[in-house]
C-alpha angles and dihedrals in degrees: 000000000000126000095187121131125206117209116196125190137141092228115080092203091060091050090051089051090052092053092046100044099039100050093139088067130067097249127189118182132206127190105227135345098282092054087045093056091046090050090050091053096043103035105022156154102080124183094214135017120198114196137181115234102220110056134140120251092027137005124251088251091056091044094051091046088058090046089055091052092048097043115010093184095055111108112233125213125185120212119183146148092224105095100189121130094224091062090049092050092048091049093050096044100042102028099032088230117198096203134011112205130182127226128271087046117182113240093239092053093049091044091053091049091051091049089052090048093052090049091050090051090050093050093049092051094044089052092049092048090050092048093048092049091048090049092048092050092047091053091048092050093049091048090049091051089052091049090054096043100042119007093183091056090046091052091050091048090055091050091048090050091055092051093045092047090055094048096047093045093047091050091043091229119182119248092020091171090071093061093046093050090047089055094046093049097034092102097047090103090067089079086077093053113100113252094236090056091051089049090055090051092049090051091049093243118154120254125227119235094266092049091049089052091051092047092047091055091069091090092057091044089054091048092051090052097044098044090065091065115084114248093015095092093107091044089053092051091048091056093041088055090065088071095054133068113281111262119249117273090252096054117123109272098229114164095264094050092043091049093050091051091049093048093047088054092048091050092049090050092047092052091053094046093046088052088060104266116142112246095249093049091048092052091047089055092049089051089065092054107091091198091076125077106259092211091057092046089051089052089054091052089068087058090057092049090074093044092100089062091063118109124195113221139177108227141167123238092252090062097049116126131196111263097036117119127219108248093191138020119281117228136184116247087262092055101259113146110246105169132006131239115269097034114141116235110245131165090264092050090051090049091049093050092049088051091052091047091053092051126090093258093052126188128282105242149234101048123213113231138173116227135173112247089235089067110085113237119198103201119161120211110279094024 
């Protein structure tokens, strides 16, 4: 976390005074607002920015508004010789200024304001780190609950996440984490589906109208769970959108609509692949379906281009590596399904498999995995 402070003024003498009087701080100076913005872009982030109000090219209010857009967490302080209340109000309202100080400002007053600004910056970042950690843990817990309640749904969720990750990364979408989390938690609503209904689905048996209604409600159940977690509001709407009619092609592509389209495509691809279609053939079939976004389908095609580099291997748990993908279901020695086909091997999956292997029921080995030839595989003869 940075403690650097950027001081911006159009008078060199004032900047020299800053550097001389505030030696206990890590001060960087910039002559004028344009140089200040360039310094922000090239040397940022800064914990605090101190700006003069009256400057050529742009006012301090305009400058601090741009600082806010570039670095929302940076604490902004206005320092000016113009002691009118209207300037102060404009600075506070438009630039979200933390302090408004008048020239000439005693060194001890400015120093105290900078100390307060650094503390404010620290508190904001501590709060964000805590929120992000809480969010990450919440997602992990919900995924773990899904893995315990419905391993088939958990396996599908992992496959969907892999498809969605590839699409969003290929298209360079902003906030890609939201689409990945939506895919991973998209099946969380299945915990409310009765076990006998899930059994019918797994056996490929048809559902009656009432059962279809119950099964279809899982998207709303997932939404109602996810929307209670801060910062997952968009994720909740993405999953909820799976239970409604697809929007028209011309609908605004806000993140929730975009995410629902992406997840529908991933689900359609997963169904084809799980029915035995090779990835390239499945994507080619989706390409003919006008209901899917052609740009997203094209992004998936780049995933299939590397499909020829995949090698299918039999491997023991001790030899598993992150990035491999289960090519077949994993069962206990007594035949109980532990993990579903298509699940990507992650550190948590390896830990879970080792836990199963150490239990009384054990794991039926070797496992069958798909791995890119570029990934080194250390398999001894007989493994």
